[in-house]
C-alpha positions as CSV (number, residue, x, y, z in Angstrom):
1,M,-5.9,-52.8,12.0
2,D,-2.9,-50.8,13.2
3,E,-2.0,-47.2,12.8
4,I,0.4,-47.8,9.9
5,A,-2.4,-49.4,7.9
6,V,-4.7,-46.5,8.5
7,L,-2.0,-44.0,7.5
8,E,-1.3,-46.1,4.4
9,I,-5.0,-46.0,3.4
10,G,-5.2,-42.3,4.0
11,R,-2.1,-41.7,1.9
12,E,-3.5,-43.8,-0.9
13,A,-6.8,-41.9,-0.7
14,V,-5.1,-38.6,-1.0
15,F,-3.1,-39.9,-4.0
16,V,-6.3,-41.1,-5.7
17,I,-7.9,-37.7,-5.1
18,L,-5.0,-35.9,-6.7
19,K,-4.8,-38.4,-9.5
20,T,-8.5,-38.1,-10.4
21,A,-8.8,-34.3,-10.0
22,G,-5.4,-33.4,-11.4
23,P,-6.2,-33.6,-15.1
24,I,-9.4,-31.5,-14.8
25,M,-7.6,-28.9,-12.7
26,A,-4.7,-28.7,-15.1
27,V,-7.0,-28.2,-18.1
28,G,-8.9,-25.5,-16.2
29,M,-5.7,-23.7,-15.2
30,L,-4.3,-23.9,-18.8
31,V,-7.5,-22.4,-20.2
32,G,-7.6,-19.8,-17.5
33,L,-4.1,-18.8,-18.3
34,I,-4.8,-18.6,-22.0
35,I,-7.9,-16.4,-21.5
36,A,-6.0,-14.2,-19.0
37,L,-3.2,-13.7,-21.6
38,F,-5.8,-12.9,-24.3
39,Q,-7.5,-10.4,-22.0
40,A,-4.3,-8.7,-21.1
41,L,-3.2,-8.4,-24.7
42,T,-6.6,-7.0,-26.0
43,T,-7.6,-5.1,-22.8
44,I,-11.0,-6.8,-23.0
45,Q,-12.3,-7.2,-19.4
46,E,-15.5,-9.1,-20.0
47,M,-16.4,-11.3,-17.0
48,T,-18.3,-13.9,-19.0
49,L,-15.3,-14.3,-21.3
50,T,-13.5,-16.0,-18.4
51,F,-16.3,-18.3,-17.2
52,V,-18.0,-19.7,-20.3
53,P,-14.9,-21.1,-22.1
54,K,-13.6,-22.6,-18.9
55,I,-16.9,-24.3,-18.1
56,L,-17.1,-25.7,-21.6
57,V,-13.6,-27.0,-21.7
58,I,-13.9,-28.5,-18.2
59,F,-17.0,-30.4,-19.2
60,I,-15.3,-31.7,-22.3
61,A,-12.3,-32.7,-20.2
62,M,-14.5,-34.5,-17.7
63,I,-16.1,-36.5,-20.5
64,L,-12.7,-37.4,-21.9
65,F,-11.1,-38.2,-18.5
66,L,-14.1,-39.9,-16.9
67,P,-13.1,-43.5,-17.9
68,F,-9.6,-43.0,-16.4
69,M,-11.1,-41.4,-13.2
70,M,-13.6,-44.1,-12.7
71,A,-11.0,-46.9,-13.2
72,T,-8.8,-45.2,-10.6
73,V,-11.6,-44.9,-8.0
74,V,-12.9,-48.5,-8.7
75,E,-9.4,-49.9,-8.3
76,F,-8.9,-48.0,-5.0
77,G,-12.3,-49.4,-3.8
78,R,-11.3,-52.9,-4.8
79,S,-8.0,-52.6,-2.9
80,L,-10.0,-51.4,0.2
81,F,-12.4,-54.3,0.0
82,D,-9.5,-56.7,-0.4
83,R,-8.0,-55.3,2.8
84,I,-11.3,-55.7,4.6
85,V,-11.6,-59.4,3.5
86,A,-8.0,-60.0,4.5
87,L,-8.7,-58.7,8.0
88,G,-11.7,-61.0,8.4
């Protein structure tokens, strides 16, 4: 295996990480932004108001996006195994 193949695998791994974590991060950021706007408009500065809704929404998003995330990781794993078989 040459250096170009290793760099290609590393690039694909980073892309898979971003692809699987992106939707969850986006949902968390959106909910955080909405809560921050609500707190700024109402001057309510309760700390639990920021964490509890974010945790609940992120858990729901994980349940919804889990099939997509698993399919992405499994496909990446299969491509790695195919490369290993091709080398042998």
